[in-house]
Phi, psi and omega in degrees: 000135184276162174291142182309142186284353181273023180300322180296324178297327179302311183295315182298315182294321179293321179298318177299317182293321181293318178299326182292326183255005172053056177247161175283130185264136176227110180259122183222160169264178185296320181296319179294320178299317182291326177297318177295317180301313182294330182274324192252348184299125186291325179294322177292320178299316181294321182290329176299326179293334176297325177295315179297323178296318179294322178294326177294322178292326175294319177300318180297322181293336182279349185278143175283152174297144178288146173290154178252125181244135177226146178227117184210188181059033178268121174261133183276343176207166177216126180276163179297327178296318178295320181288334184284352181297315181258356175073018178209159180258160177265118183292158177284177179291133179057029178079002180270188180277338182293122181085008181292129181059029178241133177265140181221137176232130181228136179216155176223139181230144177226123178279129178250115178283127183259171174060027177067030183299320183296315179294322179293323177291323176297319178296323178294317180290332176296323176297322177295325175297314179298321179293319179296325176294321179287328174299320178296315180297324180290319176297316178300318179300315180293316183292321177297320179298311179298317183296314182291325175297322179293322177299314179297320179297320179295315177299317179301314181293324177297314178298315182295319178296323179298322178300312182291323177295321177296320182287322181293331176296315179293317181295323179294321176297318177294321180298317179296319179295318180293326179297321177295320179292325176295318179297328179276351179081018183274333180227155178291151182293337181299323179292322177296317180297323179295320176293321178296322178295321177296318178300318179293322180295317179294322177299321178296318179298319178296319179297318178295321178294322176301320179295317179296320178297318178299322179294316178294321177303317180300314181295317181293319180295327176292317180291330183262358180058047178264151177300153185294333183274002179279138173249117186269125172250123181261127180294165184278000183293149171059033175290326178256135178275161176279102185264358181295322181294334181289327188297335182271359184268140177261160180296321180296323178294323179294321179296319178296321179297313183294327184298327183262355187237320192300126188297317183292332175288321177292328175295318178297324177290320178293333177295323175296315179299319181300312183290331174295316177293322179295321179298316179296320180293316182292326175294323178294332179295343178293331180281121183295145173282156178254145173240115178271137185233145172219139184213155176231132181228124180248117175082009181247011185220182178290345172253139179300316181242100184253129174241127182221161180230156180201173177217146180223149176203153175285148174263115183284070182264307184266315184251106175247026176062031185298318183295315181294324178295316179295321178301314180294321180295319176293326177298324178297313180297316182295318182294328176295318179294316181293328176295316179298319178297317180294322179295319177297320178298313181297315181299318180289324177296317180294316180299317179295314180296321179296316179294316180297320179294319176301317180296316180295320180294318180299317180292318180298318181283346176285343177282126182299139184301326183264005185296321181294319178295322177298318177300314181297317180296319179295321179295318177300319179294317179297321180295317178294319180295324178293318179297326180273000181066025179279337175232165180276161177298324181296319178297319180296316182294322178297316180292322180298319176300316179294322180297310181297321180293318179292323175299318179297318180297317180295315179297316182290330177295316177294318179297320181294323176298316178299312182297318181289328175295318177293326177296321178292316176304317180297317182289333178277331184083017181209151179277079182284322180252119184246000000 
């Protein structure tokens, strides 16, 4: 089925509307809109920074602890009474006055992480990097779905508005013709009033559609980071998706595709990996770290210049990290259960989307390809016959109601195929139908 032939009326009517409200016009196709969205969307920009933040934490985990240096026990003076205790003075450095009768203590300590804690912590932070990447992909999946539905909605409203604009033009011509006939006394005024009421009703529909278009414009400009004074015109291209490629796909193949791609499912899998890495890290925490020490003491020992070494470690008597180890172990069990739940959710979402798309395609293809052209030709004939007084106004109004309703059904059938195709893409986590 082809895109409605009133596409040209859509552009003309929008230009008229834009001139009336004095806004900056931006005419784009769907691909151009999506390119702007992917580059400018503020939520995506912010989420990308989460990946960088996670990578920074991984970098931090790879760093060794800094050594600790201390300098103390420095006396700034020494009295004769203090010096008289041992009956001798402390000579300066190299026999000079500098450091004479002054005690100095210097030490350095270095913490040594044992049991591979640093590598295990790096592995743990790598999982957080992977998770942040999948969070970004999941956000992108949701925003793309919302964005594409809004694009389709805007195209649908533009097409629908064009139908009413086309009809109000014809009705106004009939109204003017009937007004002349009423003035000449050839027809009763009631028929003119009925046409005038129809004109007002169609004008009201156009006004309501303008409001809906403004609402969609607001959402799209927010998603695309466009200025508020921009008026977006979406071209008629790509209103219908290529559904032929979908017909050859089976539900089982779609499930296999989603299992390896869908971000929230991969997040559930990464949650298992995270707790496995956390368990290994917490078990390593049971092994005490070592602190290596080295020190120099001048004048505070039986030797004037004393150099000594030492080592320190905690004794794992009371705290052997039992609680954290149990927490990580329980996290592994819980994450396995949540992964199974998430997989069932994904499978049911895909099955529902696949069934809905099949249903929408069947209904859309049940509409005869030439039916829309037949409707347009019949309306033109009815309009001419009414002008020639070959049919009654009531017959014309009845057909016009049926015409508008059928036009709406055809437009909504195409829109529903698009929406259901995007729903399937969303449930798969990949743009399978383009």
